[in-house]
N, C-alpha and C positions, 0 to 999 in steps of 0.2 A: 504494500500500500504506500509506504513512504517513497519508494523509488518512482512509482507511477505519479504520485502527487507532485513531488518536487521536480520531476522531469517536465510535467505539464506547466508548472508555475515558473520554473527557472531554466533548466537545461538538463540534458542527459547526464552530463558530468555531475551536476549538483544532485540529481536523483540518485546516482550511484553512490556518491559520498554519503548522503543522508541514510540510504539503505544500509551501508556498511556500518555507520555509527550506531544505528538502532539495533543491528544484530549484536554488536559488541555490548551495548548497554543491556540488552535482554539477557546476555550470557554472563553478566557480572554477578558475582556472589558476594557482594560487599555488604551484606546485611541491610541495615537501614539507610545505606548511602545512596541507593538507587531504587526507584519504584516507577511503575507506569500503569496506565489504564488504556483499555481498548474499548471503543464503541462499536457494537455489532448491529447489523441489520440482518437478522436471521443468521446465516452462516457467512456473511460478507463483512469484512472490516470496513467500517465507515470512517474511522479515525483512530488516532492513538496519541498518547502523550507520555513523555518521560520526565522525571524530576530527579536531579542528582545533587548531592551535598556539595557545598562550597565551604571548605574549612577556612577559618579566619584567625587562627592562633588562639589567643586567650579570650576572645569574644564569642558571642553566640554565633553558631553556624547559620548559614543561609542555604537556600536551595535554588538551583538553576532549573528553570523550565526550558527544556530543549531536548529533542525537538517536539513540536506539535505538528501533526499532519492530519488533514481532513481530505479524504478522497474527493476529486472534483465533482463526482456525482452527488455528494452530500454537503457541499459547501453552501453557506448562507441558510442553513437549516437549524442552527443552534448546536451542532455537534461539537465544534471547537469550544464554545462557551461552556457546554456541559462537561467536557473533559477538563478544562481549566478549573471549573468549580469543584470537581471531584479531587483534583490535585490540591487545591487550596484547602479543602476540608481535611485532607490527610495531613497537610502541614500544620494546620491549627491543632489537630489531635496530638501531634508530635511536639507542640509548643514551639514551633518555628515561627518567628515573627516577620521574616522577610523572604520574599521570593524575587529573584532577578531573572531576566531573560535577555537574549541578544537577538533583536529582530526589528521589524517595522513598528515604530512607536505609534503609528496610526492604524495598525492592524485592527484592533478592537478596543477602543477606549473604555467600553463598558466592562471589560474584563478586569479593570482595576489597576492596570499598569500605567506608569508615568515615566517620562524620561528622567534619567539620573546621570550625573557626572561621574567619571572615574575617580574624581577627587573625593566623592562622597562614599562610593563603594568601589574599591579597586577591582580590576579585572585580573584573572589569572595570567593573561597575556595581552599585549597591545591589540587594540581593536582596529580592524580595517575600516569600519563604519562607526565612529564614535557616537553618532547620533542614535545608534540602535541599542544602546545599553538602557534597559528599562527595569523598573522596580515596582513591586506591589507590597503593601503592608498587610500582613495577615491579621493583625490585632487592631487595626484602625488608628494606631498611633503614628506619629511622625517617624519616618525612617531616620535612625541615628547614623552618623558617619561611621565607617569602619576604618580603624586606624592601622590595622595590620594587613599584610598581603593576603590575598585569597588563593586557595589551592583547590583545583577541581579534581574529579575522579579521572583515572588514567585515560579513559576514552577521549576526554576533551583536552588532555594535557598535550596539545599539539598547536604551536603558535599559528600554523597555517589555517586552522579552523576559526580563528578569531579575527 
């Protein structure tokens, strides 16, 4: 599903890359550091989301929402919003206060994400699109700046992905 979705939205190269990343994330056995949800329409995957921990040193950890994919046949039907909501609910149950993502800040403003500077929340690697770093508060409070570097799970620890 990710390969087909990102090929349609971006390119065949991007589709292959995201498909490889999702297979790696799905295969990780890092306990509570990675989880995901799948939206099904009978036996067909309509969309999926992954969340992975960003370690911050001595501060509270954050989670990275990436990737989120909704098959083209199911876009604009609330599938992405439902997947984000399920991910956010899990983060709240884990007492995680902040979720970040790297993508289009205008994708879905109703999902609760706002643009954020790397000065407020450092990224694990330099961003190729600095305007794409976005944040959502899980507890409704203002997002506090993170003073230490962030470290991502191994799948995302590749500067070319950022």
